[in-house]
C-alpha positions as CSV (number, residue, x, y, z in Angstrom):
1,M,0.0,0.0,0.0
2,K,2.8,2.5,0.9
3,K,4.5,1.7,-2.4
4,I,1.3,2.6,-4.3
5,I,0.8,5.9,-2.5
6,L,4.5,6.8,-3.0
7,S,4.3,6.0,-6.7
8,L,1.2,8.2,-7.0
9,F,2.9,11.1,-5.1
10,I,5.8,10.9,-7.6
11,V,3.3,11.1,-10.5
12,V,1.4,14.0,-9.0
13,S,4.7,15.8,-8.3
14,L,5.8,15.4,-11.8
15,A,2.4,16.6,-13.1
16,F,2.8,19.9,-11.2
17,N,6.1,20.5,-13.0
18,L,4.5,20.3,-16.4
19,R,3.8,23.3,-18.7
20,A,0.7,25.2,-17.8
21,D,-1.0,26.2,-21.1
22,E,-4.0,25.2,-19.1
23,G,-4.6,24.2,-15.5
24,M,-6.2,25.0,-12.1
25,W,-3.4,24.7,-9.6
26,I,-3.6,24.1,-5.8
27,P,-2.0,27.1,-4.1
28,M,-0.1,25.2,-1.5
29,L,1.7,23.4,-4.3
30,L,2.4,26.4,-6.5
31,Q,6.1,26.4,-5.9
32,N,6.3,23.8,-8.6
33,N,5.0,26.3,-11.1
34,E,7.0,29.3,-9.9
35,Q,9.8,29.0,-12.4
36,E,7.4,28.8,-15.4
37,M,5.3,31.7,-14.0
38,Q,8.4,33.9,-13.6
39,E,9.6,33.0,-17.1
40,M,6.2,34.1,-18.4
41,G,6.7,37.5,-16.8
42,M,5.6,37.2,-13.1
43,N,7.7,39.6,-10.9
44,I,6.6,38.2,-7.5
45,T,7.1,34.8,-5.7
46,V,4.5,32.2,-5.0
47,E,5.0,32.8,-1.3
48,D,3.5,36.3,-2.0
49,I,0.4,34.4,-3.4
50,Y,0.1,31.6,-0.8
51,S,1.7,31.5,2.6
52,I,0.8,30.2,6.0
53,N,3.7,32.0,7.7
54,H,2.8,35.6,6.7
55,S,0.1,37.6,5.1
56,S,-0.4,36.8,1.4
57,M,-2.9,37.2,-1.4
58,K,-4.9,34.1,-0.2
59,D,-6.0,36.3,2.7
60,A,-7.9,38.6,0.3
61,V,-9.8,36.0,-1.7
62,V,-13.1,34.5,-0.6
63,L,-15.7,32.0,-1.7
64,F,-18.6,34.5,-2.1
65,D,-22.2,33.3,-1.2
66,G,-21.3,29.7,-1.9
67,G,-21.1,30.0,-5.6
68,C,-18.7,32.9,-6.7
69,T,-15.4,34.4,-5.8
70,G,-14.8,37.8,-4.2
71,E,-11.7,39.9,-3.4
72,I,-11.0,42.3,-0.5
73,V,-9.8,45.7,-1.8
74,S,-9.5,47.8,1.4
75,D,-8.4,47.6,4.9
76,K,-12.0,48.0,5.9
77,G,-13.2,44.7,4.5
78,L,-14.5,46.2,1.1
79,L,-15.1,43.4,-1.2
80,L,-15.7,43.3,-5.0
81,T,-17.4,40.5,-6.9
82,N,-19.5,40.3,-10.1
83,H,-22.9,42.0,-10.5
84,H,-24.3,38.6,-11.4
85,C,-22.9,37.1,-8.2
86,G,-24.6,39.9,-6.2
87,F,-27.6,39.9,-8.4
88,D,-29.9,37.9,-6.0
89,W,-29.2,40.3,-3.2
90,I,-29.7,43.4,-5.4
91,Q,-33.0,41.9,-6.5
92,Y,-33.8,40.9,-2.8
93,H,-33.6,44.5,-1.8
94,S,-35.4,45.9,-4.9
95,T,-39.0,47.0,-5.1
96,V,-40.9,49.0,-7.7
97,E,-40.4,52.0,-5.5
98,H,-36.7,51.3,-4.9
99,D,-35.6,49.5,-8.1
100,Y,-32.0,48.9,-7.5
101,L,-31.8,46.5,-10.5
102,T,-32.8,49.4,-12.9
103,N,-31.3,52.3,-11.0
104,G,-28.4,50.8,-9.1
105,F,-27.6,51.2,-5.4
106,W,-24.9,53.1,-3.6
107,A,-24.5,53.4,0.1
108,M,-23.1,56.8,0.8
109,S,-22.2,55.8,4.4
110,Q,-21.6,52.6,6.2
111,E,-25.0,53.1,8.0
112,E,-26.7,52.8,4.5
113,E,-25.1,49.4,3.7
114,L,-27.7,46.7,3.4
115,V,-27.9,43.6,5.5
116,C,-28.0,40.3,3.4
117,P,-29.3,37.6,5.7
118,G,-27.6,34.2,5.1
119,I,-24.9,35.4,2.9
120,T,-21.3,34.1,3.7
121,A,-17.7,34.9,2.6
122,V,-15.4,31.9,3.2
123,M,-11.7,32.4,3.5
124,L,-9.0,29.7,3.2
125,K,-6.6,29.8,6.2
126,S,-4.5,26.7,5.4
127,M,-4.4,23.3,3.6
128,E,-2.9,20.0,4.6
129,D,-2.3,16.8,2.6
130,V,-4.1,13.9,4.5
131,T,-4.1,11.3,1.7
132,D,-2.2,8.7,3.7
133,R,-4.5,9.1,6.7
134,V,-7.7,9.0,4.6
135,L,-6.6,5.9,2.7
136,E,-5.3,4.1,5.7
137,G,-6.7,0.5,5.6
138,V,-7.4,0.6,1.8
139,D,-5.8,-2.0,-0.4
140,E,-6.1,-0.7,-3.9
141,R,-6.0,-4.3,-5.3
142,R,-8.2,-6.1,-2.8
143,T,-10.6,-3.7,-1.2
144,S,-14.0,-3.5,-2.9
145,A,-15.5,-0.2,-3.8
146,E,-18.1,-0.5,-1.1
147,E,-15.5,-1.3,1.6
148,R,-13.3,1.5,0.3
149,A,-16.0,4.1,0.5
150,E,-16.8,3.1,4.1
151,I,-13.2,3.1,5.2
152,V,-12.6,6.5,3.6
153,A,-15.8,8.0,5.1
154,N,-14.8,6.7,8.6
155,N,-11.3,8.0,8.3
156,I,-12.4,11.4,7.2
157,D,-14.9,11.6,10.1
158,K,-12.1,10.8,12.5
159,I,-9.6,13.1,11.0
160,K,-12.1,16.1,10.9
161,A,-13.2,15.4,14.5
162,E,-9.6,15.6,15.7
163,A,-9.0,18.8,13.7
164,E,-12.2,20.5,14.8
165,A,-11.3,19.9,18.4
166,N,-8.3,22.1,18.0
167,T,-9.6,25.0,16.0
168,D,-12.3,27.5,15.7
169,Y,-12.2,27.3,11.9
170,Q,-14.5,25.4,9.6
171,V,-12.8,22.1,8.6
172,I,-13.5,20.2,5.4
173,I,-11.7,17.4,3.6
174,R,-11.9,17.3,-0.2
175,S,-11.0,14.6,-2.7
176,F,-8.7,15.5,-5.6
177,Y,-7.9,13.5,-8.7
178,N,-11.2,11.6,-8.3
179,G,-10.3,10.2,-4.9
180,N,-6.6,9.5,-5.4
181,K,-5.6,12.5,-3.2
182,Y,-7.2,14.2,-0.2
183,Y,-6.6,17.6,1.4
184,M,-7.9,19.0,4.7
185,I,-8.9,22.6,4.4
186,Y,-9.3,25.1,7.3
187,N,-11.7,28.0,6.5
188,E,-12.8,31.2,8.3
189,V,-16.5,31.7,7.5
190,F,-17.7,35.4,7.7
191,R,-21.5,35.6,8.2
192,D,-22.2,39.4,8.1
193,V,-21.7,40.5,4.6
194,R,-23.6,43.7,3.5
195,L,-24.4,45.2,0.1
196,V,-22.5,48.4,-0.5
197,G,-23.0,49.2,-4.1
198,A,-24.2,48.0,-7.5
199,P,-24.4,49.7,-10.9
200,P,-27.7,49.6,-12.7
201,S,-28.4,46.5,-14.7
202,N,-27.9,48.5,-17.9
203,I,-24.3,48.6,-16.9
204,G,-23.8,45.5,-14.7
205,K,-25.8,43.3,-17.1
206,F,-25.3,45.3,-20.3
207,G,-25.9,42.9,-23.3
208,G,-28.0,40.5,-21.2
209,D,-28.5,37.0,-22.5
210,T,-27.7,38.0,-26.0
211,D,-24.0,38.9,-25.2
212,N,-23.7,36.3,-22.4
213,W,-20.7,34.0,-23.1
214,V,-19.8,36.0,-26.1
215,W,-16.8,38.1,-27.0
216,P,-16.7,41.1,-27.5
217,R,-18.3,42.0,-24.2
218,H,-19.2,45.4,-22.8
219,T,-20.5,44.4,-19.4
220,G,-19.7,46.3,-16.2
221,D,-20.2,43.1,-14.2
222,F,-19.4,44.1,-10.7
223,S,-20.9,44.8,-7.3
224,V,-19.6,45.9,-4.0
225,F,-20.0,44.4,-0.6
226,R,-18.4,44.7,2.9
227,I,-17.4,42.1,5.5
228,Y,-18.3,42.9,9.0
229,V,-17.1,41.1,12.2
230,S,-17.6,41.4,15.9
231,P,-15.8,44.2,17.7
232,D,-13.0,41.8,18.7
233,G,-12.4,40.9,15.0
234,K,-14.0,37.5,14.9
235,A,-16.4,36.3,12.3
236,A,-19.9,36.6,13.7
237,D,-23.6,36.7,12.8
238,Y,-25.2,40.0,12.0
239,S,-25.3,42.6,14.8
240,E,-25.6,46.4,14.8
241,N,-22.5,46.3,16.9
242,N,-20.4,44.6,14.3
243,V,-17.5,46.6,12.6
244,P,-15.9,46.5,9.3
245,Y,-13.3,43.6,8.9
246,K,-9.7,44.5,8.9
247,P,-8.0,41.9,6.6
248,N,-4.4,40.6,6.8
249,Y,-4.1,41.6,3.1
250,H,-6.0,43.5,0.5
251,F,-5.3,43.8,-3.2
252,P,-3.6,47.0,-4.5
253,I,-5.3,48.2,-7.7
254,S,-3.5,49.0,-10.9
255,L,-4.5,51.7,-13.3
256,K,-2.0,50.7,-16.0
257,G,-4.3,48.4,-17.8
258,V,-3.1,45.5,-20.0
259,E,-1.2,45.0,-23.2
260,E,-1.2,42.0,-25.6
261,G,1.1,39.4,-24.1
262,D,1.0,40.6,-20.5
263,F,1.3,37.9,-17.9
264,T,-1.9,37.5,-15.7
265,F,-3.2,35.1,-13.2
266,V,-6.6,34.4,-11.6
267,F,-7.1,33.5,-8.0
268,G,-10.4,32.0,-7.2
269,Y,-12.9,29.1,-6.5
270,P,-13.6,27.3,-9.7
271,A,-16.7,25.0,-9.3
272,R,-16.6,21.8,-11.3
273,T,-14.7,20.6,-14.3
274,N,-14.4,17.1,-15.7
275,E,-11.4,17.1,-17.9
276,Y,-10.5,13.4,-17.6
277,L,-13.7,11.6,-18.6
278,P,-13.8,8.9,-21.2
279,A,-15.2,9.6,-24.7
280,V,-18.5,7.9,-24.0
281,A,-19.2,10.3,-21.0
282,V,-18.3,13.4,-23.0
283,N,-20.6,12.3,-25.8
284,Q,-23.4,11.7,-23.4
285,E,-23.0,15.2,-21.9
286,A,-22.6,17.0,-25.2
287,N,-25.0,15.1,-27.5
288,V,-27.6,13.6,-25.2
289,I,-28.1,15.5,-22.0
290,Y,-27.2,19.2,-22.8
291,P,-29.5,19.4,-25.9
292,V,-32.4,18.5,-23.7
293,N,-31.4,21.2,-21.1
294,V,-31.0,23.7,-23.9
295,D,-34.4,23.0,-25.5
296,L,-36.5,23.0,-22.3
297,R,-34.8,26.0,-20.7
298,G,-35.1,27.9,-24.1
299,K,-38.9,27.3,-24.0
300,I,-39.3,28.5,-20.5
301,L,-37.1,31.7,-21.1
302,D,-39.3,32.5,-24.1
303,I,-42.3,32.5,-21.8
304,Y,-40.5,34.6,-19.2
305,N,-39.4,37.1,-21.9
306,K,-42.9,37.6,-23.2
307,Y,-44.3,38.6,-19.8
308,Q,-41.3,40.6,-18.6
309,E,-41.3,42.7,-21.7
310,K,-44.9,43.8,-20.9
311,D,-44.7,44.6,-17.2
312,P,-41.9,46.3,-15.2
313,K,-43.0,44.6,-12.0
314,V,-42.8,41.2,-13.6
315,R,-39.4,42.1,-15.1
316,I,-38.0,42.7,-11.5
317,Q,-39.9,39.6,-10.1
318,Y,-38.4,37.2,-12.7
319,A,-35.0,38.8,-13.2
320,S,-33.1,36.5,-10.9
321,K,-35.0,33.4,-12.1
322,H,-34.3,34.4,-15.8
323,A,-30.7,34.9,-15.0
324,H,-30.3,31.5,-13.3
325,L,-32.0,29.6,-16.1
326,G,-30.5,31.7,-18.9
327,N,-26.9,31.3,-17.8
328,G,-26.9,27.5,-18.0
329,W,-29.0,27.6,-21.2
330,K,-26.5,29.8,-23.1
331,K,-23.5,27.9,-21.8
332,W,-24.7,24.4,-22.7
333,M,-25.3,25.6,-26.2
334,G,-21.7,26.8,-26.4
335,V,-20.4,23.5,-24.9
336,V,-22.3,21.4,-27.5
337,E,-21.2,23.6,-30.4
338,G,-17.6,23.8,-29.2
339,I,-17.1,20.1,-28.6
340,N,-18.6,19.2,-31.9
341,N,-16.6,21.8,-33.9
342,F,-13.4,20.9,-32.0
343,K,-14.2,17.2,-32.7
344,G,-13.7,16.6,-28.9
345,V,-15.5,13.3,-28.8
346,E,-13.4,11.9,-31.5
347,K,-10.2,13.1,-29.9
348,K,-11.4,11.5,-26.6
349,Y,-12.0,8.2,-28.4
350,D,-8.4,8.3,-29.9
351,F,-7.0,8.7,-26.4
352,D,-9.1,5.9,-25.0
353,K,-7.8,3.6,-27.7
354,A,-4.2,4.6,-27.0
355,F,-4.8,4.2,-23.3
356,T,-6.1,0.7,-23.7
357,K,-3.2,-0.2,-26.1
358,W,-0.8,1.0,-23.4
359,A,-2.5,-1.0,-20.7
360,Y,-2.0,-4.2,-22.6
361,Q,1.7,-3.6,-22.8
362,S,2.3,-4.5,-19.2
363,R,0.9,-7.1,-16.7
364,A,1.1,-4.5,-14.0
365,R,-1.6,-2.5,-15.8
366,G,-4.3,-5.1,-15.5
367,A,-6.6,-2.8,-13.6
368,Y,-6.9,-0.7,-16.8
369,L,-7.3,-3.4,-19.5
370,T,-11.2,-3.4,-19.8
371,L,-11.9,0.1,-18.3
372,I,-13.0,1.7,-21.6
373,D,-15.3,-1.2,-22.5
374,E,-16.8,-1.1,-19.0
375,F,-17.4,2.6,-19.3
376,E,-19.3,2.0,-22.6
377,K,-21.6,-0.5,-20.9
378,V,-22.3,1.4,-17.7
379,Y,-22.9,4.8,-19.5
380,A,-25.4,3.1,-21.8
381,E,-27.2,1.7,-18.8
382,Y,-27.0,5.1,-17.0
383,E,-28.4,7.2,-20.0
384,P,-32.2,6.6,-19.5
385,Y,-31.9,7.4,-15.8
386,R,-30.0,10.6,-16.5
387,L,-32.6,11.6,-19.1
388,A,-35.4,10.9,-16.6
389,T,-33.7,13.0,-14.0
390,T,-33.1,15.8,-16.5
391,Y,-36.7,15.9,-17.7
392,L,-38.0,15.9,-14.1
393,S,-35.7,18.8,-13.0
394,E,-36.2,20.9,-16.2
395,T,-40.0,20.4,-16.4
396,V,-42.0,19.7,-13.3
397,L,-39.5,21.3,-10.9
398,N,-39.7,24.5,-13.0
399,I,-43.5,24.7,-12.2
400,E,-43.3,27.2,-9.3
401,V,-46.6,26.4,-7.7
402,V,-45.6,22.8,-7.5
403,T,-42.2,23.3,-5.9
404,F,-43.7,25.9,-3.6
405,A,-46.3,23.4,-2.4
406,A,-43.5,21.1,-1.5
407,S,-42.3,23.4,1.2
408,F,-45.5,22.4,3.0
409,N,-44.8,18.7,2.9
410,K,-43.8,18.4,6.6
411,L,-46.8,20.3,7.7
412,S,-49.0,18.0,5.7
413,K,-47.7,15.0,7.7
414,V,-48.2,16.2,11.3
415,T,-50.6,14.2,13.6
416,K,-52.3,14.8,16.9
417,D,-49.2,13.4,18.5
418,T,-46.9,15.9,17.0
419,P,-45.6,18.4,19.6
420,Q,-47.3,21.8,19.4
421,E,-44.0,23.5,19.5
422,E,-42.9,21.6,16.3
423,I,-46.3,22.5,14.6
424,E,-45.9,26.1,15.4
425,K,-42.3,26.2,14.0
426,L,-43.6,24.5,10.8
427,I,-46.4,27.1,10.5
428,E,-43.8,29.9,11.1
429,N,-41.6,28.6,8.3
430,A,-44.6,28.2,6.0
431,R,-45.6,31.8,6.5
432,E,-42.1,33.0,5.7
433,A,-41.9,30.8,2.6
434,T,-45.3,32.2,1.5
435,K,-44.1,35.7,1.9
436,V,-40.9,35.1,-0.1
437,F,-42.7,33.2,-2.8
438,F,-45.4,35.7,-3.7
439,K,-43.0,38.6,-3.7
440,D,-41.7,37.2,-7.0
441,Y,-44.6,35.2,-8.4
442,H,-46.7,35.8,-11.5
443,Q,-49.4,33.1,-12.0
444,P,-49.9,33.6,-15.8
445,I,-46.2,32.7,-16.4
446,D,-46.4,29.7,-14.2
447,E,-49.5,28.4,-15.9
448,E,-48.0,28.7,-19.3
449,V,-44.7,27.1,-18.2
450,A,-46.7,24.2,-16.6
451,A,-48.6,23.5,-19.8
452,M,-45.4,23.5,-21.9
453,A,-43.3,21.6,-19.4
454,L,-45.8,18.8,-18.8
455,Q,-46.4,18.3,-22.5
456,E,-42.7,18.1,-23.2
457,Y,-42.3,15.5,-20.3
458,I,-45.1,13.4,-21.8
459,N,-43.8,13.7,-25.4
460,N,-40.2,12.7,-24.6
461,Q,-40.4,10.0,-21.8
462,P,-41.8,6.5,-22.4
463,A,-45.1,5.7,-20.7
464,D,-43.6,3.0,-18.7
465,F,-40.9,5.2,-17.4
466,R,-42.7,8.4,-16.3
467,P,-44.7,9.4,-13.2
468,E,-48.3,8.2,-12.8
469,L,-49.4,11.8,-12.9
470,L,-48.4,12.1,-16.5
471,N,-50.1,8.9,-17.6
472,T,-53.3,10.1,-15.8
473,I,-53.1,13.3,-17.7
474,V,-52.9,11.4,-21.0
475,E,-55.7,9.0,-20.1
476,K,-58.2,11.2,-18.2
477,Y,-57.9,14.7,-19.6
478,D,-58.7,16.0,-23.1
479,N,-55.3,17.6,-23.2
480,V,-52.5,18.9,-20.9
481,Q,-54.1,22.4,-20.7
482,S,-57.2,21.0,-19.2
483,Y,-55.3,19.4,-16.4
484,V,-53.3,22.7,-15.8
485,D,-56.5,24.7,-15.7
486,E,-57.9,22.4,-13.1
487,L,-54.6,22.3,-11.1
488,F,-54.5,26.1,-10.8
489,A,-58.2,26.5,-10.2
490,K,-58.2,24.0,-7.2
491,T,-54.9,24.5,-5.5
492,M,-54.7,27.0,-2.6
493,F,-51.0,27.7,-3.4
494,T,-51.8,30.4,-6.0
495,S,-53.3,32.6,-3.2
496,E,-51.3,34.2,-0.5
497,E,-54.5,35.2,1.3
498,D,-55.9,31.6,1.2
499,I,-52.7,30.2,2.5
500,N,-52.5,32.5,5.4
501,K,-56.1,31.9,6.3
502,F,-55.4,28.2,6.2
503,L,-52.3,28.6,8.4
504,D,-54.3,30.9,10.9
505,K,-56.7,28.0,11.6
506,F,-54.4,25.1,11.1
507,K,-54.5,22.1,13.4
508,P,-53.4,18.5,12.9
509,S,-56.9,17.4,11.6
510,K,-56.3,19.7,8.6
511,A,-53.1,18.0,7.6
512,K,-55.0,15.6,5.4
513,K,-56.7,18.4,3.5
514,L,-53.3,20.0,2.9
515,A,-51.8,16.7,1.7
516,Q,-54.7,16.4,-0.9
517,D,-54.1,19.8,-2.4
518,P,-53.5,19.1,-6.2
519,A,-50.2,21.0,-6.3
520,L,-48.7,19.1,-3.4
521,M,-50.1,15.8,-4.8
522,A,-48.5,16.5,-8.1
523,Y,-45.1,17.2,-6.5
524,N,-45.3,14.0,-4.3
525,N,-46.5,11.8,-7.2
526,V,-43.5,12.9,-9.3
527,M,-41.0,12.6,-6.5
528,D,-42.3,9.2,-5.5
529,F,-41.8,8.0,-9.0
530,Y,-38.3,9.4,-8.9
531,E,-37.4,7.9,-5.5
532,K,-38.8,4.4,-6.4
533,N,-37.8,4.1,-10.1
534,V,-34.9,6.4,-10.8
535,K,-32.9,7.6,-7.8
536,T,-31.6,4.3,-6.3
537,K,-30.5,2.9,-9.7
538,A,-29.0,6.3,-10.7
539,I,-27.0,6.5,-7.6
540,E,-25.9,2.9,-7.9
541,L,-24.6,3.6,-11.5
542,N,-23.2,6.9,-10.6
543,N,-21.2,5.3,-7.7
544,K,-20.0,2.6,-10.1
545,I,-18.8,5.3,-12.6
546,N,-17.1,7.3,-9.9
547,D,-15.2,4.2,-8.8
548,M,-14.2,3.4,-12.3
549,Q,-13.2,7.1,-12.9
550,R,-10.9,7.0,-9.8
551,V,-9.1,4.0,-11.4
552,F,-9.1,5.7,-14.8
553,M,-7.7,8.9,-13.3
554,R,-4.9,6.9,-11.6
555,G,-4.2,5.2,-15.0
556,Q,-4.1,8.4,-16.9
557,M,-1.5,9.9,-14.5
558,E,0.6,6.8,-14.9
559,Y,0.1,6.9,-18.7
560,H,1.1,10.5,-19.2
561,A,4.1,10.2,-16.8
562,E,5.5,7.4,-19.2
563,V,4.1,8.3,-22.6
564,N,3.3,12.0,-22.7
565,P,5.2,13.8,-19.8
566,D,4.3,17.2,-21.3
567,K,0.6,16.6,-20.5
568,M,-0.6,18.5,-17.5
569,M,-2.5,16.6,-14.9
570,Y,-3.9,19.3,-12.6
571,P,-6.9,18.1,-10.5
572,D,-10.4,18.9,-11.7
573,A,-12.1,21.9,-10.1
574,N,-14.1,21.2,-6.9
575,F,-14.9,24.6,-5.4
576,T,-11.4,24.8,-3.7
577,L,-9.1,27.8,-4.1
578,R,-7.0,27.6,-7.2
579,V,-4.5,29.6,-9.3
580,T,-4.5,29.7,-13.1
581,Y,-2.2,31.8,-15.3
582,G,-1.7,32.8,-18.8
583,K,-1.2,35.8,-21.1
584,V,-3.5,38.6,-22.4
585,G,-4.4,38.2,-26.0
586,G,-6.9,38.2,-28.7
587,F,-8.0,35.1,-30.6
588,S,-9.3,33.8,-34.0
589,P,-12.5,31.6,-33.3
590,R,-13.0,30.9,-37.0
591,D,-11.7,31.6,-40.5
592,A,-11.0,35.3,-41.3
593,V,-12.1,36.4,-37.8
594,R,-9.7,38.0,-35.4
595,Y,-10.7,39.5,-32.1
596,K,-8.5,42.1,-30.2
597,H,-8.0,41.7,-26.5
598,Y,-10.1,44.6,-25.2
599,T,-13.3,46.5,-25.6
600,T,-14.1,50.2,-24.9
601,L,-17.0,52.5,-24.0
602,D,-17.2,53.3,-27.6
603,G,-18.6,49.8,-28.2
604,I,-21.3,50.4,-25.6
605,M,-22.4,53.4,-27.6
606,Q,-22.3,51.4,-30.9
607,K,-24.5,48.7,-29.4
608,E,-27.0,51.2,-27.8
609,N,-30.6,50.5,-28.7
610,P,-33.3,52.3,-26.6
611,D,-35.9,49.8,-27.8
612,I,-34.1,46.7,-26.2
613,Y,-33.7,46.7,-22.4
614,D,-30.4,45.0,-22.5
615,Y,-28.9,47.6,-24.7
616,V,-30.2,50.8,-23.1
617,V,-27.5,53.3,-22.1
618,T,-28.3,55.5,-19.1
619,D,-28.3,59.2,-19.5
620,R,-25.6,59.6,-17.0
621,L,-23.2,57.2,-18.8
622,R,-23.9,58.9,-22.1
623,E,-23.2,62.3,-20.6
624,L,-19.8,61.0,-19.3
625,Y,-19.1,59.6,-22.7
626,E,-19.9,62.7,-24.6
627,T,-18.0,65.0,-22.3
628,K,-15.1,62.5,-22.0
629,D,-15.1,63.0,-18.3
630,Y,-13.0,59.9,-17.6
631,G,-10.6,61.3,-14.9
632,R,-7.6,59.0,-14.2
633,Y,-9.4,55.9,-15.4
634,A,-8.8,56.4,-19.1
635,D,-6.3,54.3,-21.0
636,K,-3.2,56.0,-22.4
637,D,-5.1,56.2,-25.7
638,G,-7.7,58.3,-24.0
639,S,-10.5,55.7,-24.1
640,I,-12.3,53.9,-21.3
641,H,-11.6,50.2,-21.5
642,V,-14.5,48.0,-20.4
643,A,-13.3,44.4,-20.6
644,F,-10.4,42.3,-21.8
645,I,-9.6,38.6,-22.5
646,A,-6.7,36.4,-21.5
647,G,-5.7,32.7,-21.5
648,N,-6.5,31.8,-17.9
649,H,-8.4,28.5,-17.4
650,T,-11.5,29.3,-15.6
651,T,-15.0,28.0,-15.0
652,G,-18.2,28.6,-13.0
653,G,-17.3,29.7,-9.4
654,N,-14.4,31.8,-10.8
655,S,-17.1,34.6,-11.4
656,G,-15.8,37.6,-9.5
657,S,-12.2,36.2,-9.2
658,P,-9.4,38.8,-9.2
659,I,-7.3,38.8,-12.3
660,L,-3.9,40.1,-11.4
661,N,-0.8,41.4,-13.2
662,A,2.8,40.4,-12.9
663,D,3.2,42.4,-9.6
664,G,0.1,40.9,-8.1
665,H,-2.0,44.1,-8.5
666,L,-5.7,43.9,-9.4
667,L,-6.4,44.4,-13.1
668,G,-10.1,43.4,-13.1
669,L,-12.7,40.9,-12.2
670,N,-13.1,37.7,-14.1
671,F,-16.8,37.2,-15.1
672,D,-17.1,34.9,-18.1
673,R,-15.6,32.8,-20.8
674,T,-15.7,33.1,-24.6
675,W,-18.6,31.2,-26.3
676,E,-16.2,29.1,-28.3
677,G,-14.4,28.0,-25.1
678,T,-17.2,27.1,-22.9
679,M,-16.4,23.4,-23.6
680,S,-13.3,23.9,-21.3
681,D,-15.1,22.1,-18.4
682,L,-14.7,18.9,-20.4
683,I,-12.0,19.6,-23.0
684,Y,-9.5,22.6,-23.0
685,D,-8.1,24.1,-26.1
686,P,-5.8,27.1,-25.3
687,S,-6.3,28.6,-28.8
688,I,-10.0,29.5,-28.1
689,C,-10.6,29.0,-24.3
690,K,-10.3,32.5,-23.0
691,N,-11.5,34.2,-19.8
692,I,-13.3,37.5,-19.9
693,S,-12.7,40.1,-17.3
694,V,-14.1,43.6,-16.6
695,D,-11.4,46.1,-16.5
696,I,-10.9,47.5,-12.9
697,R,-10.5,51.0,-14.4
698,Y,-14.1,50.8,-15.7
699,V,-15.2,49.5,-12.3
700,L,-13.6,52.5,-10.6
701,F,-14.9,54.9,-13.2
702,I,-18.5,53.7,-12.6
703,I,-18.0,53.9,-8.8
704,D,-16.4,57.4,-8.8
705,K,-17.5,59.3,-11.9
706,Y,-20.9,57.7,-12.5
707,A,-22.1,57.0,-9.0
708,G,-20.2,59.6,-7.0
709,A,-19.3,57.0,-4.4
710,T,-15.9,58.5,-3.9
711,R,-15.7,57.4,-0.3
712,L,-15.2,53.8,-1.6
713,I,-12.3,54.9,-3.9
714,E,-10.6,56.6,-0.9
715,E,-10.5,53.3,0.9
716,M,-8.6,51.5,-1.8
717,T,-4.9,51.3,-2.5
718,I,-4.6,52.6,-6.1
719,I,-1.4,52.4,-8.0
720,E,-1.1,54.9,-10.9
């Protein structure tokens, strides 16, 4: 066992010395990349980026609200992230009277900064390799997958318990290289994070879904928050007595901009990548599952658009919902197109054949001999269960009244023996859920989505593999619309008044009536089908695939160490802090097309269209443009640069990440990838996979010149 782990350590160590045309590197191991980074132009050391002995850049980077990255830019805990990362909170605080989505929001004093209940900012304090301890008792040749999982889980629980007994920090243990390596991570979790500022959506979301994932971009995708702590400097829940956080480090900001060929690096929390899958898996994602996602979400977004264009209130209500659905919809279209244009599946098949041929060259590689054939069989078996899950999640679970009804499930199951205290708590939770739901609910949208979604589910899933509800609709109703009309007419979950009256008089004897509400019955019927017919088998097959992928990952590391030592073997993203680096530069996505590396305010004016909401230019921005009142934020050519692209390997979760120059100074905020490169979660091609960042000078220009929030500029360390 020790020999196997030692061999793996050597392979991983070699991998970290390989050329980084791509890669998401673990900060604590970044010393293996230092020489290359400095040869590419970096002027600092990796100790400046990640250190546990003194303050470093890691002390200014946070996992923001569980899904994005943010960076601290002042000694008072001021934090920047993307507009789309703060979007839910901007929308949360918006009303028709105070429409922060349309008009923006700027706190002109700390007293005006808005509380965001439940938001967190998570900061890495240190990491520790615990692979040997996690895998203690595992024999890679003899231990079964089930036994291995149990041993690993028990070891992780034990290691975490020991660590938590000696620290106030959050402790997590994450698997890397598909379970071949494990690291323990200590995090500080800040729980009082407040909204400080946000530009209007015509700046922060300029271009909307049309421009999303597409270069050139002209989006001022940023928002401003602040971390607060208790008076003694510790992370704490919200309190009026809390004070701004004083960080160990905050990023200096550069006003120099970028030139073609400049070295840059991104520091952040990439979410999920799957770079090492076999061809059959990539094919299933790109040509089976994603097309279904794209088709169904596109139909829902068309319905949203129709109503949002008619009513400003509905536009606000559905802004966040539209953004969440639309982001994945546009991305998946790009992934499908990119992989097929790049012939990604074919290239994966070529590698799988070469890998199998290599495996047959040595008796010691017996674990890899039939892996590819086994993948083919298991993924074929897995496909109908993935499709069933996809149709469920993209249809029924996008019917708002049905998913809202589900929040009353526990209340529908109380009995006369249920403690009154528990019942009162459930009623309280139900009232809060009701208040939140109806703030952003428009019934005509939901009815139209329901009719479309249920019809699509019926059309595309076999009768013997879909919920009883759908077959009942086919057998007992003239059409889907008839069922939808009846559902919305009879459920109480479309009326806030009816729900609150019901809750006012609720007692255990009324639980049965609640359980028989048609919306709640619809949810439970569908989920019962999923639990009984899909979930167990899907989990079983997914666990089998994960176990096979772990072996395949180990085999790929061995293969490349011997056959292709120039191949990088960085671990897939898993929402842990990573560094990726590359150079600024344009690209050619297709014949006779060449994009330069930056965009300017001129491009915003060229795109302006007062008849299309996403391309409206505010009066104030037009005034600044016409008077050329740019202050110190203009480029040396006199223009305002809005965004730029570089060759840093990023993905979801990197939104809001700081993009830094050779001296470690902040150049901008990463917010997107190019359309042609969205396939990079599965296959990376450095010629077209580019990250898009908003230029920090545009951010400061909007804060200072546009909004007049100069007090925020005065907090920052700005380098001319």
